[in-house]
C-alpha positions, 0 to 999 in steps of 0.5 A: 527728880533733881536733888534738893539744892543747898538752900532747900536742904537748909530750909528742910533741916531748919524746919525739922530742928525748929520742930524738935527744939523750938526757936530758943534752943535751936542753933545754926550748928544744929541746922547745919548738921541736919542739912549735912553742911558746915556752919560757914556754908549755912551762914553763906545762905542765912545771916542767922537762925531768924533768917532760917526761920523766916525761910521755913515759914515763908516756904510753908506759907507758900505751900499752904496758901496754894493748897487753900486757894486750890481747895476753894477754887470751885466753891461759891459759898463764903462760909464754906470757903472760909471753913476750908481755908481756916481748917487747912490753916488751923489743923496742921499747926494745932496738931504740931503744937499739941505734939511739940510744946517747944513750938509755942515759942515761935508764935511771937517771932516776926516771921510767924507774924508775917505768916499770919498777915498773909493768911489774914489777907486771904481771908479778907479777900474771901470776905470782900467778895462776899460783902460787896455792897453790904454796908458793913459796920466793920471794915473787911480787913478788920473783920478778917483780922478778928476772925484769924486772931480768934482762931489763934486763940481757939488753937491755944484753948481747944481740947481736940481737933474736933473742938477746934473745928467747932469753935472755928465754924461758930466764929465763921457763922458769926462773921458771915452773919455780920456780913449778911445781917441775917443770922441763918448761918447759926441755925445749925446745932453747935458741935460739942467736944 
């Protein structure tokens, strides 16, 4: 196994420092120290902490999107595909934000918003495959955005991971029911926290 490059070390260090201190309190000096390099060496890789955060989020999104895509490769049910990708997306960030409130200052950062947009694109792809020819009143990209942003709100209000999963499942059912115009997805009993 090859040792990590300077760039990989800086991204890993940036993630650890942001996780511990949040965005506002993190400095380039803290990231450089955690990466075992000088500040000038870190500045050769990144213009500032915003660029480090973007690299951290992009790296994490790449890994998460790969995991999501692999988890749905053999699944045909749109509801199950959505459940899997939404839970992978939500569980990790929910647990991180519950254990470290300092992370909440990252959600408005442009790099974080880009990550949400990449996830919305994946959800839209799943919805588009399940809505072919259904004549939906809501456009698929808008439906995907509604689902993802609802989940964002659920993460800030859920009292436990089980509560979060229940909220997500109900929203997925509503979304699939809109596409199917049937209502069969909501016949299951809702989970309570």
